[in-house]
C-alpha positions, 0 to 999 in steps of 0.5 A: 499500500502506497501513501500516494493512494491517499487523497483528500480532506474529508469532513464528517458532516454531522446532522441531527433531525435532518439539520446540519450541525454548525460544527460541520460548517466550521470543520469545512472552513478548517478543511479548506485550510488543510486542503490548500497546501496539499493541493486536494479537494474537500469532501463532506460525508453526510450520513442519514435518512432522506438527507439529500436536500442538505447537500447544497448547504455543505457546498455553500460552506466549501465542500467540493464534493459530498458523499451522501450515505442515505439509509433508513437505519441512519435516521437516528445516530447509532455507533455501530451503523455510523461507524460501519458506514464511515469506515466503509467510505474511508477504506474505499475513498482513502482520504488523507485526513478525516475531520470529526467535531468534538461533539458527543456524536463526534467523540463517540464516532471518532475512536 
């Protein structure tokens, strides 16, 4: 495995009740700062159920790309479901950096 395979700065775009948490927008700003010297894109990862209408707001705050993981089991946060999906995205896309907010969900999901 080569480190050159890993590209991009990813942000876990936390949402609760189909509303993006403010921390996601803050992290997109920081992700832009980190991505510039790496010459790479910022990608928001949005997990939930029927959250497709939230994509535009993530793009407005700096996401170059948005990965939407839409499934009824992701409607309410659970560690197992969210961790599985986020890990699958990370293994498939191979980002250089993944940012998660220091919220209750972020602190549970991150480790």
